[in-house]
C-alpha positions as a printed NumPy array, in Angstrom:
array([[116.302,  16.774,  62.992],
       [119.63 ,  18.52 ,  64.587],
       [122.5  ,  19.465,  62.135],
       [124.4  ,  16.542,  63.477],
       [121.772,  14.121,  62.635],
       [121.28 ,  15.505,  59.051],
       [124.953,  15.154,  58.624],
       [124.89 ,  11.472,  59.799],
       [122.128,  10.694,  57.377],
       [123.932,  12.538,  54.272],
       [127.042,  10.888,  55.123],
       [125.753,   7.428,  55.624],
       [124.138,   7.945,  52.009],
       [127.382,   8.762,  50.427],
       [129.111,   5.909,  51.968],
       [126.521,   3.586,  50.877],
       [126.619,   4.726,  47.352],
       [130.642,   3.709,  47.246],
       [131.282,   0.559,  45.185],
       [133.121,  -2.171,  47.293],
       [136.056,  -1.906,  44.809],
       [136.489,   1.664,  45.334],
       [136.282,   1.121,  49.112],
       [139.156,  -1.336,  48.887],
       [141.155,   0.661,  46.82 ],
       [140.859,   4.035,  48.905],
       [141.573,   1.583,  52.071],
       [144.728,   0.516,  50.452],
       [145.965,   4.   ,  49.744],
       [145.025,   5.245,  53.228],
       [146.887,   2.174,  54.755],
       [150.033,   2.87 ,  52.636],
       [149.841,   6.617,  53.621],
       [149.808,   5.343,  57.612],
       [152.77 ,   3.136,  56.779],
       [155.108,   5.948,  55.865],
       [154.38 ,   7.78 ,  58.932],
       [156.994,   8.071,  61.543],
       [154.346,   7.626,  64.206],
       [153.353,   4.348,  62.76 ],
       [156.976,   3.16 ,  62.457],
       [157.754,   3.987,  66.125],
       [154.46 ,   2.511,  67.639],
       [154.908,  -0.798,  69.359],
       [151.423,  -1.19 ,  70.533],
       [148.456,  -0.118,  68.114],
       [144.773,  -0.346,  68.261],
       [143.092,  -0.99 ,  65.17 ],
       [139.256,  -1.467,  64.576],
       [137.13 ,  -3.782,  62.602],
       [135.648,  -1.97 ,  59.874],
       [131.935,  -1.873,  58.833],
       [131.294,  -2.598,  55.008],
       [131.432,   1.306,  54.387],
       [134.365,   2.127,  56.506],
       [138.069,   1.997,  55.48 ],
       [139.718,  -1.382,  55.823],
       [142.681,  -1.156,  57.897],
       [143.622,  -4.845,  57.979],
       [145.921,  -3.944,  55.181],
       [148.227,  -2.913,  57.948],
       [148.599,  -6.387,  59.368],
       [151.798,  -7.293,  57.159],
       [153.589,  -4.465,  58.812],
       [152.477,  -5.467,  62.277],
       [153.9  ,  -9.062,  61.638],
       [156.874,  -8.038,  60.092],
       [157.749,  -5.308,  62.747],
       [156.836,  -7.165,  65.746],
       [154.1  ,  -4.783,  66.656],
       [151.295,  -5.819,  69.086],
       [147.651,  -5.002,  68.   ],
       [144.585,  -4.917,  69.996],
       [140.781,  -4.183,  68.92 ],
       [137.873,  -2.607,  70.768],
       [135.076,  -4.794,  72.348],
       [131.945,  -3.331,  73.596],
       [131.883,  -3.855,  77.585],
       [128.82 ,  -2.353,  79.11 ],
       [128.765,   1.108,  78.13 ],
       [132.42 ,   1.352,  77.367],
       [134.955,  -0.221,  75.034],
       [137.602,  -2.427,  76.166],
       [140.868,  -2.956,  74.029],
       [141.843,  -6.573,  73.61 ],
       [145.119,  -7.929,  72.14 ],
       [144.782, -10.263,  69.113],
       [147.586, -12.129,  67.221],
       [145.577, -12.322,  63.995],
       [142.29 , -10.632,  62.846],
       [140.863, -14.151,  62.046],
       [140.288, -14.019,  65.793],
       [137.731, -11.591,  65.594],
       [134.01 , -12.848,  65.809],
       [130.433, -11.444,  65.074],
       [128.705,  -9.496,  67.807],
       [125.262,  -8.376,  68.324],
       [126.533,  -4.968,  67.316],
       [127.158,  -5.884,  63.691],
       [130.527,  -5.72 ,  64.359],
       [133.674,  -8.227,  64.535],
       [135.028,  -8.143,  67.984],
       [137.82 , -10.065,  69.885],
       [137.065, -12.539,  72.425],
       [137.031, -10.84 ,  75.948],
       [139.822, -12.771,  77.952],
       [141.346, -11.343,  80.919],
       [145.327, -11.901,  79.864],
       [144.523, -10.235,  76.68 ],
       [143.02 ,  -6.986,  78.157],
       [145.486,  -4.29 ,  76.999],
       [146.476,  -1.681,  79.403],
       [145.507,   1.846,  77.916],
       [148.547,   3.632,  79.021],
       [150.837,   1.179,  76.95 ],
       [149.043,   1.87 ,  73.726],
       [151.254,   4.063,  71.379],
       [148.755,   4.867,  68.655],
       [145.062,   4.25 ,  68.231],
       [143.214,   4.348,  65.013],
       [139.725,   5.844,  65.397],
       [136.683,   5.522,  63.002],
       [133.963,   7.978,  62.711],
       [131.251,   9.366,  60.452],
       [132.971,  12.542,  60.036],
       [135.87 ,  14.617,  60.794],
       [136.811,  18.501,  60.514],
       [139.975,  19.822,  59.143],
       [140.658,  20.476,  62.786],
       [140.6  ,  17.057,  63.805],
       [137.012,  17.005,  65.349],
       [135.126,  14.061,  65.056],
       [131.506,  12.76 ,  64.668],
       [130.864,   9.154,  65.557],
       [127.723,   6.997,  64.976],
       [126.017,   8.062,  68.057],
       [126.656,   5.277,  70.781],
       [129.483,   7.554,  72.301],
       [131.611,   4.597,  73.102],
       [134.952,   6.05 ,  71.28 ],
       [134.112,   9.38 ,  73.086],
       [134.201,   7.716,  76.537],
       [137.354,   5.785,  75.542],
       [139.255,   8.961,  74.294],
       [138.596,  10.892,  77.416],
       [139.924,   8.246,  79.696],
       [143.064,   9.687,  81.322],
       [145.039,   6.44 ,  81.079],
       [144.89 ,   6.588,  77.167],
       [147.825,   8.755,  76.217],
       [148.052,   7.364,  72.783],
       [148.38 ,   9.095,  69.413],
       [144.96 ,   9.582,  67.953],
       [144.437,   9.189,  64.179],
       [140.968,   9.544,  62.797],
       [140.575,   7.29 ,  59.775],
       [137.968,   7.978,  57.055],
       [137.582,   8.85 ,  53.408],
       [137.944,  12.28 ,  51.829],
       [134.363,  12.849,  51.494],
       [133.996,  12.618,  55.193],
       [136.099,  15.447,  56.18 ],
       [134.359,  18.89 ,  56.726],
       [135.709,  22.514,  57.235],
       [133.657,  22.367,  60.486],
       [131.173,  20.264,  62.48 ],
       [128.493,  20.699,  65.   ],
       [130.159,  19.379,  68.158],
       [129.505,  19.114,  71.676],
       [131.7  ,  19.53 ,  74.807],
       [132.858,  15.806,  75.126],
       [133.865,  15.656,  71.546],
       [137.724,  15.07 ,  71.401],
       [139.877,  16.311,  68.745],
       [142.364,  13.919,  66.755],
       [146.164,  14.658,  66.292],
       [146.025,  13.543,  62.667],
       [143.45 ,  12.482,  60.185],
       [144.3  ,   9.637,  57.594],
       [142.159,   9.394,  54.214],
       [143.281,   7.843,  50.812],
       [144.727,  11.248,  50.129],
       [147.417,  10.943,  52.868],
       [147.833,  11.609,  56.66 ],
       [147.458,  15.277,  57.685],
       [147.813,  17.195,  60.946],
       [145.118,  19.572,  62.008],
       [144.3  ,  22.299,  59.662],
       [146.628,  21.044,  57.357],
       [144.134,  18.915,  55.003],
       [144.241,  20.252,  51.493],
       [141.043,  21.373,  49.587],
       [139.464,  18.863,  47.223],
       [138.065,  20.224,  44.181],
       [134.34 ,  19.253,  43.549],
       [133.522,  18.233,  47.131],
       [131.518,  21.543,  48.096],
       [130.241,  20.207,  51.345],
       [133.632,  18.469,  52.501],
       [137.169,  19.325,  52.525]])
């Protein structure tokens, strides 16, 4: 087993150990931190994600999306790639064979990548320098290297998923910022967290 595979196993175990109430509270703190960011306030089109049970819940951002007249889109697996589909409400997402909630593919709702201002990116692990390890499918890796995507990239995770360094490959893309329950930080500006020996 490679170090990256070992890391994925370890992080999944950590996340499964988090109580649902703690995930909800940390998610609420994370979203509040995002709402205070200039990049969020100025963004008109944002790409979110439908969280798995152990991922931060970003649907707390929807009040801001509605109040500020933003446009939101969600990823949908389309062959080997992700398409971003506009939705007017998260209730439009439906369960898929990937154990995710996804938007229904409708051509008029297909979002042009070059118009997206901000994309929130989930992952299993992030480094203090913005590097990311995903779940292994490579879908976000392929999306993030698309030349048409010029959006600000914010990695979204909990504090326990942030590490000093990660075993990376040439295709891995760095985030511009990382958002956790402790705040939103630019590369290499994430503070130390006492007691998290393997993480921050």
